[in-house]
C-alpha positions in Angstrom: -24.4 -49.2 -12.4 -27.1 -46.7 -11.5 -24.8 -44.0 -12.8 -26.1 -45.0 -16.2 -29.6 -44.1 -15.0 -28.6 -40.5 -14.7 -27.8 -40.3 -18.4 -31.4 -41.0 -19.3 -32.3 -37.4 -18.5 -31.2 -37.0 -22.2 -34.3 -38.9 -23.2 -35.3 -36.0 -25.4 -32.5 -37.0 -27.8 -32.8 -40.1 -30.0 -30.7 -43.0 -28.9 -28.6 -45.2 -31.1 -30.8 -48.2 -30.3 -33.9 -46.3 -31.4 -32.2 -45.6 -34.7 -31.6 -49.3 -35.2 -35.3 -50.1 -34.5 -37.0 -47.3 -36.6 -36.5 -49.2 -39.8 -38.6 -52.1 -38.7 -41.5 -50.3 -37.0 -44.9 -49.7 -38.6 -45.7 -53.2 -39.9 -48.7 -55.2 -39.0 -48.6 -57.0 -35.7 -50.7 -60.1 -35.1 -52.1 -60.0 -31.6 -52.2 -63.0 -29.2 -54.1 -63.7 -26.1 -52.5 -63.0 -22.7 -52.9 -66.3 -21.0 -51.1 -68.3 -18.3 -49.4 -70.2 -21.2 -48.2 -66.9 -22.6 -46.7 -66.0 -19.2 -44.9 -69.4 -19.2 -43.6 -68.8 -22.7 -42.4 -65.3 -21.9 -40.4 -66.5 -18.9 -39.0 -69.5 -20.7 -37.8 -67.2 -23.5 -36.2 -64.8 -21.0 -34.3 -67.6 -19.3 -33.4 -69.4 -22.6 -31.9 -66.2 -24.1 -30.3 -64.5 -21.2 -29.5 -67.0 -18.4 -26.1 -68.6 -18.1 -26.7 -71.7 -15.9 -23.0 -72.3 -15.5 -22.3 -68.8 -14.2 -25.7 -68.7 -12.5 -26.0 -65.2 -13.9 -27.8 -63.3 -16.6 -26.1 -61.9 -19.7 -26.5 -58.2 -20.4 -27.5 -58.6 -24.1 -29.4 -61.2 -26.0 -26.5 -61.8 -28.4 -24.2 -62.4 -25.5 -21.8 -59.8 -26.7 -20.5 -56.7 -25.0 -21.9 -53.4 -26.4 -20.7 -49.9 -25.5 -24.3 -48.8 -24.9 -24.2 -50.5 -21.5 -20.7 -52.0 -20.9 -21.1 -52.3 -17.1 -21.1 -55.4 -15.0 -18.9 -58.5 -14.5 -16.6 -59.7 -17.3 -16.4 -56.2 -18.8 -20.2 -56.0 -19.2 -20.8 -59.4 -20.6 -23.1 -60.0 -17.5 -25.6 -57.6 -16.1 -24.6 -55.0 -13.6 -25.4 -54.7 -9.9 -28.9 -53.3 -9.9 -29.9 -55.1 -13.1 -29.2 -58.5 -11.6 -31.3 -57.6 -8.6 -34.2 -56.9 -11.0 -33.5 -60.1 -12.9 -33.6 -62.0 -9.6 -36.9 -60.4 -8.7 -38.3 -61.4 -12.1 -37.4 -65.0 -11.2 -39.2 -64.5 -7.9 -42.2 -63.2 -9.8 -42.3 -66.4 -11.9 -41.8 -68.6 -8.8 -44.7 -67.0 -6.9 -47.0 -67.4 -10.0 -46.0 -71.0 -10.7 -44.5 -72.6 -7.6 -42.1 -74.2 -10.1 -39.1 -76.0 -8.5 -37.0 -74.7 -11.4 -37.5 -71.1 -10.4 -37.1 -72.0 -6.7 -33.7 -73.4 -7.5 -32.8 -70.4 -9.6 -33.5 -68.1 -6.6 -30.7 -69.7 -4.7 -28.4 -70.1 -7.7 -28.6 -66.5 -8.8 -27.7 -65.4 -5.3 -24.7 -67.7 -5.4 -23.7 -66.5 -8.9 -24.0 -62.9 -7.9 -21.8 -63.3 -4.8 -19.2 -65.1 -7.0 -19.0 -62.1 -9.3 -19.3 -59.4 -6.5 -17.2 -60.9 -3.7 -17.7 -57.8 -1.5 -21.0 -56.1 -2.3 -20.3 -53.0 -0.2 -17.4 -52.0 -2.5 -20.2 -50.6 -4.6 -20.4 -46.8 -4.0 -24.1 -46.5 -5.1 -26.5 -46.7 -2.2 -29.4 -47.3 -4.5 -27.7 -50.3 -6.0 -27.1 -51.8 -2.5 -30.7 -50.9 -1.6 -32.1 -52.8 -4.4 -30.2 -55.9 -3.3 -31.4 -55.4 0.3 -35.0 -55.2 -0.8 -34.6 -58.3 -3.1 -32.9 -60.3 -0.4 -35.8 -59.6 2.0 -38.3 -60.6 -0.6 -36.3 -63.8 -1.1 -36.5 -64.4 2.7 -40.2 -63.9 2.7 -40.6 -66.5 -0.1 -38.1 -69.1 1.0 -37.5 -68.6 4.7 -33.8 -68.8 4.1 -32.0 -67.1 7.0 -29.1 -66.0 4.9 -31.3 -63.7 2.8 -32.6 -62.0 6.0 -29.1 -61.6 7.3 -27.9 -60.1 4.1 -30.9 -57.8 3.6 -30.5 -56.6 7.2 -26.8 -56.0 6.8 -27.3 -54.1 3.5 -30.0 -51.9 5.0 -27.7 -50.9 7.8 -24.9 -50.1 5.3 -27.2 -47.8 3.3 -29.0 -46.2 6.2 -25.6 -45.2 7.6 -25.7 -42.5 4.9 -28.8 -40.8 6.3 -27.7 -37.3 6.9 -29.2 -34.0 8.1 -26.4 -31.7 7.3 -27.9 -30.9 3.9 -31.6 -30.8 2.9 -32.9 -31.7 6.3 -32.3 -35.4 6.0 -32.3 -38.1 3.3 -29.8 -40.8 2.3 -27.0 -39.8 0.0 -27.1 -41.4 -3.5 -23.4 -42.3 -3.4 -21.2 -43.2 -0.5 -18.2 -41.3 -2.0 -20.2 -38.1 -2.6 -21.6 -36.6 0.5 -20.6 -32.9 0.2 -22.2 -30.9 -2.6 -19.6 -28.2 -2.1 -16.9 -30.6 -3.4 -18.7 -33.1 -5.6 -21.2 -32.7 -8.5 -22.4 -36.3 -7.7 -23.6 -35.3 -4.2 -27.4 -35.7 -4.3 -30.2 -37.3 -2.3 -32.7 -39.0 -4.5 -35.9 -41.0 -4.7 -33.9 -44.0 -5.8 -31.7 -44.2 -2.6 -34.6 -43.4 -0.2 -37.9 -44.9 -1.3 -36.8 -48.5 -1.8 -35.3 -48.3 1.7 -38.7 -47.5 3.1 -40.0 -50.8 1.7 -37.0 -52.6 3.0 -37.5 -51.2 6.5 -41.0 -52.4 6.6 -40.0 -55.9 5.6 -37.4 -55.8 8.4 -40.0 -54.6 10.8 -42.2 -57.6 9.9 -39.3 -60.1 9.9 -37.9 -59.0 13.3 -41.1 -57.6 14.8 -39.1 -54.6 15.6 -40.8 -51.2 15.6 -37.5 -49.4 15.2 -37.6 -50.2 11.5 -41.1 -48.7 11.3 -39.8 -45.5 12.9 -36.9 -45.3 10.3 -39.4 -46.0 7.5 -41.6 -43.2 8.5 -38.6 -40.9 9.0 -37.4 -41.6 5.4 -40.9 -41.3 4.0 -41.5 -38.0 5.7 -38.4 -36.6 4.2 -39.3 -37.9 0.7 -42.8 -36.5 0.9 -41.6 -33.1 2.2 -38.6 -32.6 -0.2 -39.3 -34.6 -3.4 -43.1 -34.7 -3.8 -45.0 -31.7 -5.0 -48.8 -32.3 -5.2 -49.1 -35.5 -7.3 -45.7 -35.0 -8.9 -42.8 -37.1 -7.7 -39.5 -35.5 -8.4 -36.1 -37.2 -8.9 -33.5 -35.7 -6.5 -32.1 -32.7 -4.6 -28.6 -31.3 -5.2 -26.5 -28.2 -4.7 -25.3 -26.4 -1.6 -27.4 -24.6 1.1 -31.0 -25.5 0.9 -30.5 -27.3 -2.4 -32.6 -27.4 -5.5 -35.0 -30.0 -6.7 -34.6 -31.7 -10.0 -38.1 -32.5 -11.4 -37.2 -35.2 -13.9 -40.2 -37.5 -14.6 -39.4 -41.2 -14.5 -42.0 -44.0 -13.9 -39.2 -45.4 -11.6 -39.7 -42.6 -9.1 -43.4 -42.9 -9.0 -43.2 -46.6 -8.7 -40.8 -46.5 -5.8 -42.7 -43.8 -4.0 -46.1 -45.6 -4.3 -44.3 -48.8 -3.2 -43.1 -47.0 -0.1 -46.5 -45.5 0.6 -48.2 -48.9 0.1 -45.7 -50.6 2.5 -46.4 -48.0 5.2 -50.2 -48.2 4.6 -49.9 -52.0 5.2 -47.9 -51.5 8.3 -50.0 -48.7 9.9 -53.4 -48.6 8.2 -53.0 -44.8 7.9 -55.2 -43.6 5.1 -52.9 -40.8 4.0 -50.3 -43.3 2.8 -53.0 -44.9 0.6 -53.9 -41.5 -0.8 -50.3 -40.8 -1.6 -49.9 -44.1 -3.4 -53.1 -43.6 -5.5 -52.1 -40.1 -6.4 -48.7 -41.2 -7.7 -50.3 -44.1 -9.6 -52.9 -41.7 -11.1 -50.2 -39.3 -12.3 -48.4 -41.9 -14.3 -51.6 -43.5 -15.7 -52.9 -40.1 -16.7 -49.7 -38.4 -17.9 -47.0 -40.9 -18.6 -48.7 -43.3 -21.0 -49.5 -43.5 -24.7 -53.2 -44.4 -25.1 -53.0 -46.1 -21.6 -49.7 -48.0 -22.3 -46.7 -47.1 -20.2 -44.5 -44.8 -22.2 -41.1 -45.5 -23.7 -38.4 -43.9 -21.6 -35.3 -44.7 -23.6 -32.8 -47.6 -23.5 -30.3 -49.0 -21.0 -31.6 -48.5 -17.4 -34.8 -46.8 -18.5 -36.9 -49.9 -19.8 -36.6 -51.2 -16.2 -38.4 -48.2 -14.9 -41.8 -49.4 -15.9 -41.1 -52.8 -14.4 -40.5 -51.0 -11.0 -43.7 -49.0 -11.5 -45.9 -51.9 -12.6 -44.6 -54.3 -9.9 -45.3 -51.8 -7.1 -48.7 -50.8 -8.7 -49.6 -54.5 -8.5 -48.6 -54.5 -4.8 -50.9 -51.5 -4.3 -53.7 -53.4 -6.0 -53.2 -56.6 -4.1 -52.1 -55.5 -0.7 -54.3 -52.4 -0.4 -57.3 -53.8 -2.3 -57.1 -51.3 -5.1 -58.8 -53.4 -7.8 -59.2 -50.4 -10.1 -55.7 -51.0 -11.4 -56.2 -54.5 -12.7 -57.4 -53.6 -16.1 -54.6 -51.1 -16.7 -52.0 -53.8 -15.7 -53.6 -56.5 -17.8 -53.7 -54.2 -20.8 -50.0 -53.3 -20.4 -49.2 -57.0 -20.0 -51.1 -57.8 -23.2 -49.3 -54.9 -25.0 -46.0 -56.3 -23.9 -46.9 -59.8 -25.0 -48.4 -58.7 -28.3 -45.2 -56.8 -29.2 -42.8 -59.7 -28.5 -40.3 -60.7 -31.1 -41.4 -63.9 -32.8 -37.9 -65.3 -33.4 -37.1 -65.7 -29.7 -40.1 -64.5 -27.7 -38.2 -61.5 -26.3 -40.1 -58.3 -25.4 -38.5 -54.9 -26.3 -38.4 -51.5 -24.6 -41.5 -50.0 -26.2 -44.7 -51.9 -25.5 -46.6 -50.1 -28.2 -44.3 -51.0 -31.1 -42.8 -54.1 -32.7 -39.6 -55.1 -31.0 -37.4 -55.4 -34.1 -34.4 -57.6 -34.8 -31.5 -55.8 -33.0 -30.1 -57.2 -29.8 -32.2 -56.6 -26.7 -30.9 -55.9 -23.2 -31.7 -58.2 -20.3 -33.4 -55.5 -18.1 -35.6 -54.6 -21.1 -36.7 -58.1 -21.7 -37.2 -58.8 -18.0 -39.7 -55.8 -17.7 -42.0 -57.4 -20.3 -41.6 -60.9 -18.9 -42.1 -59.8 -15.4 -45.5 -58.1 -15.8 -46.9 -61.2 -17.3 -45.8 -63.1 -14.2 -47.4 -60.9 -11.5 -50.6 -59.8 -13.3 -53.4 -62.3 -13.6 -54.2 -63.2 -17.3 -57.5 -62.0 -18.7 -57.4 -64.2 -21.9 -58.2 -61.2 -24.1 -57.3 -62.1 -27.7 -57.2 -58.8 -29.5 -55.1 -55.7 -29.8 -55.1 -52.9 -27.3 -56.2 -49.7 -28.8 -56.4 -47.9 -25.5 -58.2 -44.6 -25.1 -56.9 -43.1 -28.4 -55.1 -40.2 -26.8 -51.4 -39.7 -27.4 -49.5 -36.9 -25.6 -46.8 -35.5 -27.9 -44.3 -35.2 -25.0 -44.6 -39.0 -24.6 -44.1 -39.8 -28.3 -40.9 -41.1 -29.8 -39.0 -38.7 -31.9 -36.3 -38.5 -34.6 -33.9 -35.6 -34.1 -31.3 -34.1 -36.5 -27.8 -34.5 -35.0 -29.4 -34.7 -31.6 -31.4 -31.5 -31.8 -34.7 -30.2 -33.2 -37.3 -30.6 -30.5 -37.6 -30.3 -26.7 -40.3 -31.1 -24.1 -41.6 -27.9 -22.5 -44.3 -26.9 -20.1 -43.9 -23.1 -19.8 -46.9 -22.0 -21.8 -50.4 -22.4 -20.3 -53.3 -24.5 -21.5 -51.4 -27.7 -22.4 -52.6 -31.2 -21.6 -50.6 -34.0 -19.9 -47.1 -33.1 -18.7 -46.4 -30.5 -21.4 -45.9 -30.3 -25.1 -43.2 -30.6 -27.8 -41.6 -27.3 -28.6 -38.6 -25.7 -30.3 -39.5 -27.5 -33.5 -38.0 -25.9 -36.6 -35.4 -28.3 -37.8 -35.3 -30.3 -41.1 -35.2 -34.1 -40.8 -37.0 -34.2 -37.4 -40.3 -36.0 -36.6 -42.7 -37.1 -33.9 -43.5 -40.8 -34.1 -46.7 -42.1 -32.6 -47.1 -45.9 -32.4 -50.8 -46.6 -32.6 -52.5 -50.0 -32.1 -55.9 -50.8 -33.6 -58.4 -53.6 -33.0 -59.6 -53.5 -36.6 -58.5 -52.0 -39.9 -60.4 -48.9 -41.0 -60.4 -45.2 -41.3 -60.1 -42.7 -38.5 -60.2 -39.0 -38.2 -57.2 -37.9 -36.3 -56.7 -34.5 -34.7 -53.5 -32.7 -33.7 -53.7 -30.0 -31.0 -51.0 -27.4 -31.4 -49.9 -23.8 -31.1 -48.2 -21.8 -33.9 -47.6 -18.2 -32.6 -45.0 -17.5 -35.2 -47.6 -17.8 -38.0 -48.7 -20.6 -40.3 -46.7 -23.8 -40.1 -46.8 -27.1 -42.0 -45.6 -30.6 -41.5 -45.9 -33.9 -43.5 -47.8 -36.9 -42.2 -46.9 -40.5 -42.9 -48.8 -43.6 -41.9 -46.8 -46.8 -41.9 -44.1 -45.1 -44.0 -46.5 -43.9 -46.7 -47.1 -40.1 -47.3 -50.7 -39.2 -46.6 -50.1 -35.4 -46.4 -47.0 -33.7 -47.7 -47.9 -30.3 -46.3 -50.5 -30.4 -43.6 -51.3 -26.8 -42.7 -51.3 -25.6 -39.0 -52.8 -22.2 -39.1 -51.1 -19.5 -37.0 -52.4 -18.9 -33.4 -52.5 -15.7 -31.5 -49.9 -16.8 -29.0 -48.0 -19.8 -27.7 -50.7 -20.3 -25.0 -53.4 -20.2 -27.6 -54.1 -23.7 -28.8 -55.9 -24.9 -32.0 -56.6 -28.2 -33.8 -56.2 -29.6 -37.3 -57.8 -32.9 -38.4 -57.4 -35.3 -41.2 -58.7 -38.8 -42.1 -56.3 -41.7 -42.5 -56.5 -45.4 -43.0 -55.1 -47.8 -40.4 -54.4 -51.5 -40.3 -55.3 -53.9 -37.6 -52.5 -54.2 -35.1 -49.5 -51.8 -35.0 -49.3 -48.6 -37.0 -46.9 -45.7 -37.1 -48.1 -42.2 -37.5 -45.3 -39.8 -38.2 -45.6 -36.0 -38.1 -42.4 -34.7 -39.6 -40.5 -31.6 -40.8 -39.1 -31.8 -44.4 -38.2 -28.6 -46.2 -38.3 -30.4 -49.6 -42.0 -30.8 -49.0 -42.5 -27.2 -48.2 -42.6 -27.6 -44.4 -41.7 -24.6 -42.4 -42.0 -22.4 -39.3 -42.1 -23.1 -35.6 -44.7 -25.5 -34.1 -45.6 -26.6 -30.6 -47.6 -29.9 -30.5 -49.7 -30.9 -27.5 -51.6 -34.0 -28.5 -52.7 -36.5 -31.1 -56.2 -37.9 -30.5 -59.2 -39.5 -32.2 -57.8 -43.0 -32.5 
């Protein structure tokens, strides 16, 4: 259920799955080429581990057990929930469009059958974004197969969702939930990117299928509302809530940028209007510049969040292909290679962080599908090495270990920072920033931390791949929190995956407040 997506606003706190993985990160990682054969293997692994051919449905978890972390979906959460299965279905479509394989063609029909057996009345679902994802997927299935049932279902679901377009609050927009349409009486009443932007793409598909310009009018209506209410410059915000004029929640998720640029791309294709292409490129550029670690899409937490970068990457690829924006090919290929290079060797499953080894804990189906999917829709470049990227790591995008859920926050109130902000409020023992760094070759590098320390001199320890390299690195005090300084040191790195940990440990003499903006020089 998409309600779980709302919980990922807590991405500043460490998740239980993250804790399970930390112990296995930092070891060497042997890189492999991203080839067509790799794409085959990735998809085969996904199907072998997650697909129940008898139920015609995907399991939620790789161990086929129910875990409290995401116990949603049929059979008490044994199988994936509503919107996850839509993404699993699209991943199979990604594979079919790449390969033309009869196996995946059959699976397209089978998954639809299996889903309807589990959800006998789809519109019982109160989440309009869930229904919207199935509407969009059904219309894609129609475009691929020509099966009339998919067009009928997609059209029906679009109408069901669009019925919740409302101008009483916020000047328009589709409500997130069908059972929460009055912010005066429900805290769940909101209008968000998730329930509106995918419907723009769906409307354009319906316009094309029926040759009916009414759908184009609706698409432009929804898009205009999104652009007016949820987009500020290049920043794509999450939702509006509250009474009266409402307030905008500016949560940064790659999901929002991906759906917005997908909507803009669809309208550009339908109209040729250049402003839509500009909007799509602006949204893409924001993510590439500010929501990556050394050009790899950032980790956004577990459960729904690993699927966010799948939505972004799939729509970025549509922007590349449909609008001729070839400048994104290298970025997509590097991210596909990163995902492939960090697969788990035991079963070929790709984890939630494409910069770090996947680990041995169970993996969720949406997580694994994100990695498998990008290898399907991006053309292979046959590159055989690691992806070092641009050597720039924004602190706000780094993984972190907290103490009892506290110890660091993301902030953007002080001036002069890079990226989306910086890590602040850091004065708690047992906390750390964890940067996952990939290198083409072993060797030494001079790394630099950019920081502010207005409370006076501060210190932190530095570990590389679990080994202390500086017990008490000094960060000299700065004249204010908007006054930034740097401190550098030389470290040794191995080829492949490395972990650089900047941590707070009073037993090492670490002390005082510290804001961290960037790590660079890698």
